[in-house]
C-alpha positions as CSV (number, residue, x, y, z in Angstrom):
1,M,149.5,65.6,27.6
2,R,148.4,66.1,24.6
3,I,147.1,70.2,23.5
4,K,143.9,70.1,21.2
5,L,142.9,73.7,20.3
6,T,139.1,73.8,19.6
7,E,138.3,75.9,16.3
8,H,137.3,78.5,18.3
9,A,140.8,79.4,20.4
10,R,142.8,79.0,16.8
11,E,139.9,82.0,15.9
12,R,140.6,83.8,18.9
13,A,144.5,83.3,19.0
14,K,145.3,84.7,15.5
15,E,142.9,87.4,15.4
16,R,144.1,88.5,19.3
17,G,148.3,87.7,18.5
18,T,149.2,85.3,20.6
19,T,150.8,82.0,19.3
20,E,150.6,78.3,19.9
21,E,153.9,78.2,21.1
22,E,153.0,80.6,23.3
23,I,149.8,79.3,24.4
24,G,151.7,75.3,25.1
25,L,154.1,78.1,27.8
26,V,151.3,79.1,29.1
27,L,149.7,75.9,29.8
28,A,153.3,74.7,31.3
29,S,153.4,77.2,34.0
30,D,152.1,77.2,37.6
31,S,149.4,79.6,37.1
32,E,146.4,77.6,37.8
33,I,143.0,79.1,38.4
34,Q,139.5,76.8,38.7
35,L,136.9,78.5,37.1
36,K,133.0,77.2,36.9
37,K,132.3,74.2,34.8
38,R,135.4,72.0,35.4
39,R,137.2,74.3,33.8
40,K,140.3,76.1,34.2
41,S,142.6,79.2,32.9
42,K,146.3,80.1,33.1
43,E,148.0,83.2,32.6
44,L,151.7,84.2,31.7
45,V,152.9,87.7,31.0
46,F,155.7,87.9,27.9
47,E,157.6,90.9,27.3
48,Y,156.6,92.2,23.7
49,N,157.8,95.3,23.1
50,K,155.9,95.4,19.8
51,N,153.0,97.6,18.3
52,W,149.6,95.9,18.4
53,L,146.2,97.9,16.7
54,G,148.7,101.2,16.3
55,K,149.8,101.6,19.6
56,H,153.1,100.4,21.1
57,Y,153.0,97.9,24.1
58,P,155.7,96.3,26.5
59,Q,154.7,93.4,27.7
60,K,151.7,91.1,26.8
61,K,149.7,88.8,29.1
62,V,147.8,85.3,27.8
63,K,145.3,83.5,29.2
64,V,144.2,80.0,28.1
65,V,140.9,78.9,29.5
66,Y,141.0,75.4,28.9
67,T,139.6,71.5,30.2
68,E,141.0,68.2,30.6
69,E,140.0,65.5,29.5
70,N,141.7,62.0,29.5
71,D,145.1,62.8,28.6
72,D,144.2,65.7,26.3
73,T,144.2,69.5,27.5
74,V,141.4,71.3,25.8
75,V,141.8,74.8,24.7
76,I,138.0,76.9,24.7
77,T,139.3,80.2,24.3
78,I,142.2,82.5,24.4
79,K,142.3,85.9,25.5
80,V,145.4,88.5,25.3
81,F,145.8,91.6,27.2
82,Y,148.1,94.2,26.6
83,G,150.2,96.5,28.8
84,R,152.7,96.5,31.7
85,W,152.3,93.7,34.6
86,G,154.6,93.9,37.5
């Protein structure tokens, strides 16, 4: 499986505070959710313990929206949430 990020996804990842390594870890997880128009999403919670935009957060949740085309996983967008889960 080859992972391809759209330009939009790269921009969102950068501005929302996640990395391509974290995106790969999310996609390797088993948390798949079926969305509309052949799209899928997966999310994963990471330990963070850092400041983001002037506030300290213990964790961050990275959600990846993607589609599968042939042998490629095409990442459409990235969402990142800061807080505490579980």
